[in-house]
C-alpha positions in Angstrom: 64.6 -42.9 17.3 65.6 -41.1 13.8 68.9 -38.7 14.2 68.5 -35.3 12.9 71.5 -34.0 10.6 72.1 -30.9 11.6 73.6 -28.5 9.0 77.0 -26.5 9.5 76.1 -23.5 11.4 73.4 -24.8 13.4 73.0 -26.7 16.8 70.2 -28.5 18.2 67.7 -26.6 20.6 69.0 -26.7 24.1 65.7 -26.1 25.4 64.0 -29.0 24.1 66.6 -31.0 22.9 65.9 -30.9 19.1 62.5 -32.3 19.7 60.6 -29.3 18.9 57.7 -29.6 21.5 58.3 -29.3 25.4 55.8 -30.8 28.2 55.5 -27.4 29.6 53.2 -24.6 28.4 55.3 -21.4 27.5 52.9 -19.3 29.5 54.1 -20.7 33.1 57.2 -19.3 35.0 60.3 -21.5 35.1 60.0 -21.9 38.8 56.5 -23.1 38.6 56.6 -27.2 38.6 52.8 -28.2 38.9 50.1 -27.3 36.7 46.9 -28.7 34.5 46.2 -28.8 31.2 44.6 -30.8 28.8 47.6 -30.5 26.3 50.5 -32.7 26.7 53.2 -31.3 24.5 53.6 -27.6 23.7 56.0 -25.5 20.7 59.4 -24.8 21.8 59.9 -21.3 22.1 63.1 -21.2 21.0 63.2 -23.3 17.9 59.6 -22.5 17.4 59.0 -26.4 16.8 62.1 -26.2 14.1 64.5 -28.2 16.3 67.5 -26.7 15.4 69.2 -22.9 16.0 71.6 -20.8 14.6 74.5 -20.7 16.4 75.0 -17.1 16.0 71.8 -15.7 16.1 70.2 -18.4 18.4 67.2 -18.2 15.9 65.3 -20.8 14.4 65.3 -21.3 10.6 62.9 -19.4 8.5 60.3 -20.7 6.2 61.5 -19.3 3.2 64.8 -21.0 3.3 66.7 -17.5 3.5 68.4 -18.0 6.7 
């Protein structure tokens, strides 16, 4: 597995553990443990698939590079 180099001021996403995806669909409540879905992975709702979030704001990096 490739290790991600995290820039200063950023941290690995705590929800997806830096994977960018999660198994549980984002529309399910936290306590639901069983569901049926044809999708096997869903974009992380915290980091939006970017794998890292800003330590201060908790937001993922933007696409324009001006974070």
